[in-house]
N, C-alpha and C positions, 0 to 999 in steps of 0.2 A: 504494500500500500504506500509506504513512504520511501520506496527505492530511490526516487529522484532526490530526496533530501539526503540520503546516505551518500549518493554519488556526488552531490554538490559539496558536502562536507569533506569527502575524500580529496576532491580537487582543490578546495580552499586551503586545507591544511597539508597539502602535498603528501598524502598517504597512499597514493597509487604506487604500484610496483614500477620500478625503474631498473633496467638491466643494461650492463655494458659487457660486451664479449670481446676479448682480446685473443684473436686466433683460435686455436683449439685448446689452449692451455690455461685460460683464466676467464672466470665469469664473476662479475661484481653485481650484487643484487641489493637494492635499497629497500627498506621497510620489510625485512624478513621477520615474520612473527614467530615461527616455530619450526624446528627441525623435526620431521617425523621419522626419518630413517637416514642413517649415514654409515656407509662403509666404503671400501676402496673402489667398488664397481658400480654402486647405485646410491643416489641421494634423493630424498624427497623432502620438500619443505613448503611451508605455507607463507605466501607473500601477497598481501592485499586480499583479493577475493579468489585467488587461484592457487592451485598446487603446482609446483614445478618439479618435474622428475628429470634427473640428470643421470645418464649412463656413460660409462667410460672406464678408465683404468687409472690406478694410482690417485684417486680423488681424495682431496683433503679440504676441510672447512677451516677458515680463518676469520678472526675479527667478528664473531657473532655478537658480542656485547655492545657493539657500536650502533645497533639498530639496523645493521645490514649484514651481509655475508659475502665472503670472498671464497670462491671454490677454485682450487688449482689442481691440475692433473691433465691427463689426456681425455678430453671431452669428445664423445662420439655422437651423443644424441641429447637433445633438450626437448622435453614434452610439457605442454601446458594443459592443465585439467581444471575445469571450473569447479569451484567449491560449492557443494550443495548445502542448503540449510539443514540444520540438525533434525528438525521435525517436518521437513517438507513433504515426505510421502504420507505421513499420518494426517497432516492438515488437509492434503489433497483428497484423501479418502473420506474424511469427515465432511468436507465441502460437497463432494459428489453424493454422499448419502443424504445430506440435507436437501439437495436439489431433487433427489428422487423421492423425497417425502418420508424417508426412513428416519427413525429416531435413534440417535447414538447416545451412549452413556459413558 
C-alpha cells in the first residue's frame, strides 16, 4: 500500500544498493544489510531490497562494519534475486479467501 513512500525514503536517504565491479577480482557493495552465506565459492547477502548471490573461487569478504562490503577473489557469476516479504504468501491467500467470501480465522 505504501510502497511509493518506502521507495521515496530509500532514494532520499541514499539507501538503495550501489555496486562497483573492478574486473573479475573485486566487487564493492554499499548498504549491505546482512551476510546470509559466505564461503570460498559462494556468497549470499542482503542489500536494499535484493539478495545478491556471488559464485567464484577464493572469495573473501572485507570491511563489513562500514555499512558496505568488499568481496575479493575470482568472481565468475553475480545473480540478483528480489527479496520477498516475510508474510507475502499468507497475506495473498487471506486476501483471495476474503474475495471468494470464505471466512478465515
